[in-house]
Residue, then its C-alpha position, 0 to 999 in steps of 0.5 A: m329482268s329485275a326481281r322487283v318487277q311485279g304485276r297485280p296479284l290475280s284473283g280467282p280460285r287457287h289450287v296446289l296440284e301435287l304430282g301423283g294426285g288425281a287433279y294433276p295433269k297426266a300430260l305433265a306427269v310424264v315430262s322431263n323432271p315433272p314439277k312436284k307441285l303446280y300452283v294454279v289460279g283459275s280452273a284446274d280443269a283447264l289444264q287439259e291437253g291442247i295446242a301450244i302456240v308460241g313465237a317471238r317476243k319482238a314480234t312482227p305484224y306477220g308473227r302476231g297475225c299468225a298467232q291470232r289466226f291459228a289460236r282463233i281457229a283452235a279455240e273455235r274448235s274447242v282446243c285449249v291454247v297453251s302459251g307463256g303469256a310473253r309479249g308478242c306472239d304469246a300474248a296475241a295467241h292468248r287474246a285471240a283464244l279469249d276473243a273466240g270464246g275458248l280456253t287458254v292456259a298461261f305458264l309463268g316463269g315466276g310465281c302467280d302472285r308475281p305475274y310477268p310481264a307486269e303489263h299483262s296482269g290484265l290479260f292474265q286476269q281475263i284468262v282466269d275470268a274466262g275459265g282458263a288458268v294461269a299456272s306455275e311450278h313456283e310458289w306464289e311469291k317467287p320472283p320471275l328470274p331469267h333462268q326460270f323461263r327456259t325451264r317453264n317451256r317444258l310445261i308449255a310443250g308438255l301440256a300440248r299435243a303439239t307446239l306451233i311456232v309462228e315466228a322465231g329468229l336466230p338465236s331464239g328462246t322459242f327454240s327451247t320450247a320446240d326442243e322440249a316438245l321433241a323431248a316429250n315426243r310431241d309434234v312441232l308445227v311451224v309457220p314458214g316466213a320469208i327467207t330474207a326475214a331475220s325474224s323467220r330464220g329460226a322458224n325456217r331452220l326448224l322446217y329444214q330440220g323436219a318440223t311440219p309446215v303450216i302453210d295455210d288454214e287448211t294445213f292447220e285444220d288437218a293437224l287439228f283433225s289428226l291431233f284432236g279429231c276436229l272436223k274441218q270447216e268448209r270455206f267459201c272463196p269468192e271469185g273475181t279477184s286475181a293476182e294480176d288485179e292486186d296492188p303491186v305494193a300489197a303483192a310485194l309486202r305479202a311476199e316479204s317485209l320491205g324497207m322504204e328504199r326497196l319500196m321506192d325502187l318498186a314505186r319507180e317501176c310501177c308509178d307510170g310517170e307519177d311522182a314515186l313518193p306520193w304514189l307509194m305513200r298513198r298505197l301504204v296509208e290505204g293499206e295500213r287503214a285497211g289492215l293489210f300491212a303495218r310498219h315494223p319497229d325497225g321501220r320496214w313494212g310487212p303483211v298483217v295476217r288475219 
């Protein structure tokens, strides 16, 4: 990462919150090595205890979809979504919270006048404009140096009552946020992934080590109720669709991300005498248009979570 990288400076109210001062977030005052000063653009009141939602920068459609899904649920229940503004899952969580009309807070690895990544300057400005906050322990013009991102993770985890990991490989920088959450005596929640997906090996390892699994909306709502007292919402489930009726390609991709070779094997089993490739491509195109699945950067196809 180059120190020359620089996004647009953010506009909005500016605050310097000093440790021990009345406006300094109480949750951060008790983390390991609390910052002596916090530099904030936006609303200082937005620095309230919320839920951290973090995950892979090189996110799959599954990871981004989970970040969006659970950030939206939290924001709809007036729980602040805390993250790091990074590419991939972090940005997806911030945007979903904004779309739901909720508050969100981004902790940066450098100063607020050197927002990183630069292409997220517009996102950071939207956070400020919506009543949230962009914050850093570094002075306004401090460059975003690599080692600073690891140390800022304690602030993401510290401001949150729990940290939700939506996708993490091995090795993974996301692990440091989970470590910081545990060090701060906070809960760690994890969305499981397929055991065959490299992008979920870290998340699944955290589950093996005792993290709380979030397997659907209901289990996440249970966690929000336990943490914040948020009431669960009743859900209507339409009848008439069974697993047997589901398209075999859609069913396979809901289970795990697959490359073309394995998808072609599936097509040959299911196409009932029809040429396998056109049969498969028709279903992939229809599913992509319907927003059911998408192609990963590595060429595999995987589910889209909404």
